N, C-alpha and C positions, 0 to 999 in steps of 0.2 A: 504494500499499500504506500503510495507516494504522498507526501505533504509538502506544500510549497513553503518557501522562506516566509512568505507573507503570513501563512498560518502559524509558523513557528515563532515569528516575531510578535504576532498578536498574543500568543500564549505566554511568552516570556515577559512582555511588557505588561500584560494584565496582572500577572503575578507580582511583579516588582512595584507597580503603581497602585495596586489594590482596588482598582475599578476599571470598568471598560472605558468610561469617559476619559480618565486620565491617561490610559494607554492610547486611546485614539488621538489625544492631543500630541502625545510624543511621536506617534507614527504619522501624523498628518492625515489621519483618516477620519471618517464619521464614526460615531459610537455604534451605530447600527451595523456597520461593516465589521468592526472588531467583534461585536456580540455574535454576529452570524458566523464568523470564521470559527469561533470557539464552539458554538452550538453544532456546526457541521462536524467538527472534530469529535465531539462527544457522541454524536449519532453514529459516525463511522466506527468508533471504537466500542460503542455500546457501553461506555464508561463515563461517569460523572467526573469532570476535571475540577470544577469549582463548586463550592457551596456558596450560593448567592445570598448575601445578607442584605439588609436594607440600605446599608451605607458602604459596604466593602465586600470584596471577594476573599474567600479562604480556600486554598487548594486542598483537595482531598488527598489521602495517602497516594492514590494512583496519580493524581495531578502533580504531586511533589516529584515523583519519579519521572513523569513525562517532561516536566519543566527542566529537570537536570539534563535529560537527553537532548531536549530542544536547544539548550544553551551550547552544549557540545557540538551539535550539528551546525549551528550558526557560526560558531568559532571555526569549525573545520571548513565551512564554505568560504569564510573570509580569508583563511589561510590559503585555500585553493586558488582563489582569485588573485591573491598576491603573487603566488608562484607563477600563475599563468601570465599575469601582466609583466612580471619580471622576465619571463622567457620571450614574450612577444615584443617587448620594448627595448630600446637601447639604453645605455648607461646615462643616468641623470647627470646634469651639470653641477648641481648644487644640492646638498642635503642640509636641512635645518632640523635640529632636535630641540624640542621645547622641554625643558627639564626643571623639575621641582627641586628645591634645596633639600627635601627629605631623602632624595636618592643620593646616598653617599656610599654605595656599595663598593667594596674593595676592588672588584673586577672591572669597574668602569674605565679606569685608565688603561687597563689591558685591552678592552674592547676597542678603544679609540686607536690604540697602537695597531691593532689588527686591521681596523678600517683604513688606516693610513697606508699599511703595507699592501692591502688588497686593492685599494682605489687611490693611488697616489696623486692623481690629477683632480680629484673630487674636491670641490669647495665645500667645506664643512663649517656650519654655524651653529652655536649653542645659545639658545635664549633661556633665560631664567624666569619662570613664572609659576604661579600656584593656582591649583584647582580650576575655578571658572576661567581664569586667564589662559591656562593651558588649552582648555577646550575651545575657547574663542580663537586662539591662534590656529588651531587645527581646522576649525570650521571655516575660517576666512582664507585658508590656503597659505597662511604666513609660515607655518611649519608643517613638515610632512609626518613627523612622528613625535609623540609626547609621552612623558612619564610623570605620573601624579599619584596622589593618594587616591585609592580606590573609591569611587562614587557609587551610591546605591543604584542609580540608573543613569543612562546616557541618552543624548539625543539620538533619534533613529539613524541619522547619517554618520554616527561615529561608531566605528568598530573598536573592540577592546579585548585585551587578554591579560590574565593575571601573571605577574612575575613570581618567580620562586623564592624571592628574598624580600620579606616585608621590612618596614622601618619601625624602629622603636622610639617612642616619644617619652619624654620625662618633663617634670616641672623644674624650672631653673630660676635662680635669682643670684644677684651679685653677693660675693663673700662679704660678710659684715653688715648686710642689710638689716634695718631695724626689725624686720618681720622674723628674723632668725634668733633674735634675742630671747624669745619665749620658748625656745627649744624646737620641737618638731611641729611646725604649723599644721593646723587642720584645714579642711575645705572652708570652714566658716571663717577661719583667720584669713585665708587667701582672698576671699570675696570682699573683705574690708580694705584691701590694698589694690593699687592700680595693676591691672592686667595689660600685658602687651600682646596684641593679637593681630592676625592678618586683617587687612582692610576688607570692608564689605564686598568690594568688587571681586576680590580673589577668593574670599572665604565661601565655602559651600553653605547652603541654607541650613544643613543639619549638623554642621561641625561642632557647635557648642553642645548639642545634644549627644553626639558621639563621645566627646571628651567628658561630658557630664560635670563640667565646672566652668564658671564664667564669672564676670564681675561687671557691675554697672559703671565702675570707674575704669576707663581703658584708654590707651593710645594704640594707634594702629600703624601698620606698614605693609607694603605689598609683597614682602618675601621674608622667609625665616632668617636669613643672614642678617637683615637689617634689625629684626626683632632681637636677635642675639646681641648685637652691638648695643641696642638700647637697654637691654637687660644688664649687660656688662658695665654700663655707665650708671646703673642704679636707679633707673627710672621705673622699675616695676618687675613683676615676675612674668614668665612666659612659658608656654608649652612648646618645646623645641625637639627636633630630631636629635637623639643622643649622639649619633655619629657626627653630626654637624658641630655639636658643642665640643666633642673630643678633638675635632680637627682644628677648630678656630677659637674656642673660648674656655677650654678646660681649666686653665689656671685662674680665670677670673670669675667663673660661675660655680655655684653649689647646687647640686640636685636636691630637691625637697623630697623627703620620704613621706609620701602621702598614701592613704589607703587606696588600693586599686591601681597604683602606679608603679612602674612605668607601664604604658599601653603599647600594644603592637598594632600597627596600621598597614594593611596590605597595599601593594603598589601595582598599578595597572599601566600598561602601554596602550596608547590610543592613536588612531589614525582615521582619516576620512574615507568613507566608502565612495565619495564623489571624486576624490583625487587619488588615483591609483599610486601605490608606492613603487618607486623605481627599484632596480636591482640592488643598489647600495643600501637603501632604506630597508628593504626586505631582508637582506643579509644581516644588517645590524639588529633588527628585530629578532631574528632567529638566534643570534649570538647572545642577546640579552636574556632570552628565554631559557638558555641551557644551564645557567648557574643556579 
């Protein structure tokens, strides 16, 4: 039995968005189209995929399994298209990687050296951006490949895959900050002091909920490295990638030992389905995936 990518995308987005209407908005389709695709799937399989509540959808046990396989099938289709485009097209002139500061994996320098050896004439550009800004660069064609903190769902035109090495985040503050005078600060202590966080443009809508800690008093910046410098100057506390602190601020910052911290954040690679990756970008994506 064959099911189109349209049906698989409707299934995956309905599950991640929690409703047919929200899934339809992400896919650029009508609610009735998405609902009909799911209903036809259930009829074909003689299996209920979702329990339809008054305000949300809940996958059945069978639906959970089907959604997992649908994601795998869509990822496989995306990778197939990448390889086919790579074989059919010539080498690209320039490759722009949009990179989050959270990606500090030790193999990154090795991968760039391999890229240089394999494509010595390639013009390579690295842009630093965070979350929504990474996606905007990819959607606008400013960058071909992006690395960012995994998002709960992506625009329909953005393909994504999970890297094998997540990023670890901790709460950091300058050595000798007054907040440390009382010993080990609690979450309640933290929210009484200034938080340094990503600006609203870069920050994802659910970031504060994911980290489960925030403050009404805050300063903001567009990237984690700037937040690190602000924290090192004593302007407040910040949630930062631990590898970034080890590389650039270890002697100036102290990690706060708070309940539930540090936290692990998965990292995704993203690219546009509308702008096919060239051979070099496809090769780099494959190399980033192997570690």
